[in-house]
C-alpha positions as CSV (number, residue, x, y, z in Angstrom):
1,M,29.2,4.7,7.4
2,K,31.1,4.4,4.2
3,Y,34.3,6.4,3.6
4,S,37.5,6.3,1.8
5,L,40.9,7.8,2.6
6,R,43.5,8.4,-0.1
7,N,47.2,9.1,0.4
8,R,48.3,11.7,-2.1
9,N,51.9,10.7,-2.2
10,S,51.7,6.9,-2.6
11,G,48.3,6.6,-4.2
12,M,47.2,4.0,-1.6
13,E,43.6,4.0,-0.6
14,I,42.1,2.9,2.7
15,K,38.5,2.0,2.7
16,R,36.2,1.6,5.6
17,F,32.8,0.0,5.2
18,S,30.2,-0.6,7.8
19,Q,28.3,-3.9,8.1
20,A,25.5,-4.3,5.6
21,P,22.0,-4.8,6.9
22,L,21.8,-8.3,5.5
23,G,24.7,-9.4,7.7
24,V,23.0,-8.0,10.8
25,V,19.7,-9.8,9.8
26,S,21.7,-13.0,9.3
27,L,23.1,-12.8,12.8
28,L,19.7,-11.9,14.2
29,C,18.2,-15.1,12.6
30,A,20.9,-17.1,14.3
31,V,20.1,-15.5,17.7
32,L,16.4,-16.0,17.1
33,S,17.1,-19.7,16.4
34,V,19.0,-20.1,19.7
35,V,16.3,-18.2,21.6
36,L,13.6,-20.4,20.1
37,F,15.6,-23.5,21.2
38,F,15.4,-22.4,24.8
39,V,11.7,-21.5,24.4
40,G,11.1,-25.0,23.1
41,L,13.0,-26.4,26.1
42,R,10.9,-24.4,28.5
43,M,7.7,-25.3,26.7
44,S,8.6,-29.0,26.9
45,Y,9.4,-28.8,30.6
46,M,6.2,-26.9,31.4
47,A,4.1,-29.5,29.4
48,A,5.9,-32.4,31.2
49,G,6.9,-33.8,27.8
50,E,3.3,-33.8,26.4
51,G,3.6,-30.7,24.2
52,A,5.0,-32.4,21.1
53,L,3.1,-30.5,18.5
54,M,3.9,-27.0,19.9
55,V,7.5,-27.8,20.7
56,G,7.9,-29.3,17.2
57,A,6.4,-26.2,15.6
58,V,8.8,-23.9,17.6
59,G,11.7,-26.1,16.5
60,L,10.6,-26.1,12.8
61,F,10.3,-22.3,12.9
62,A,13.8,-22.1,14.5
63,F,15.2,-24.3,11.7
64,F,13.7,-22.0,9.1
65,A,15.1,-19.0,10.9
66,S,18.6,-20.4,10.8
67,L,18.0,-21.4,7.1
68,C,17.1,-17.9,6.3
69,G,20.1,-16.6,8.1
70,F,22.3,-19.0,6.2
71,V,20.9,-17.8,2.8
72,L,21.2,-14.2,3.8
73,G,24.8,-14.8,4.9
74,F,25.6,-16.1,1.4
75,V,23.8,-13.1,-0.2
76,F,25.7,-10.8,2.1
77,L,29.0,-12.5,1.3
78,H,28.3,-12.2,-2.4
79,Y,27.4,-8.5,-2.4
80,S,29.7,-7.1,0.4
81,E,32.6,-5.0,-0.7
82,G,34.6,-5.0,2.5
83,N,35.8,-7.5,4.9
84,H,34.4,-11.1,4.4
85,A,35.0,-12.3,8.0
86,Y,31.6,-11.2,9.3
87,P,29.5,-13.0,6.7
88,V,31.6,-16.1,7.0
89,R,31.0,-16.2,10.7
90,C,27.2,-15.8,10.2
91,I,27.2,-18.6,7.6
92,V,29.2,-21.0,9.9
93,L,27.0,-20.1,12.9
94,N,23.7,-20.7,10.9
95,A,25.1,-23.9,9.4
96,L,25.9,-25.3,12.8
97,L,22.5,-24.4,14.1
98,M,20.8,-26.0,11.1
99,A,22.9,-29.2,11.6
100,G,21.9,-29.2,15.2
101,W,18.2,-28.8,14.4
102,I,18.4,-31.6,11.8
103,V,20.1,-33.9,14.4
104,L,17.3,-33.1,16.9
105,F,14.6,-33.8,14.3
106,V,16.2,-37.1,13.4
107,I,16.5,-38.1,17.0
108,G,12.9,-37.2,17.6
109,I,11.7,-39.3,14.7
110,L,13.7,-42.4,15.8
């Protein structure tokens, strides 16, 4: 939904832009990363701590999902014409998720 209203007397223009699909995909990548975190927790619990390879693969996939969301957030920020609050929120959320995954991987290595 993209429309524009113009006031004839003052010459002011009010623009309304809907969210771009890249922003929605960026948010969905963040949600996927969080869901995969809980899937990894459940897999680890069900395997009684012995499912290291599968849990690691899920965690790595979740890290790459948040990385893709981070990149798409920057692309959305660069190409969006309207409000920049939504892409900034997606970038911050995906950056926090990536930092969390990096911390979990480092703890797992040590």
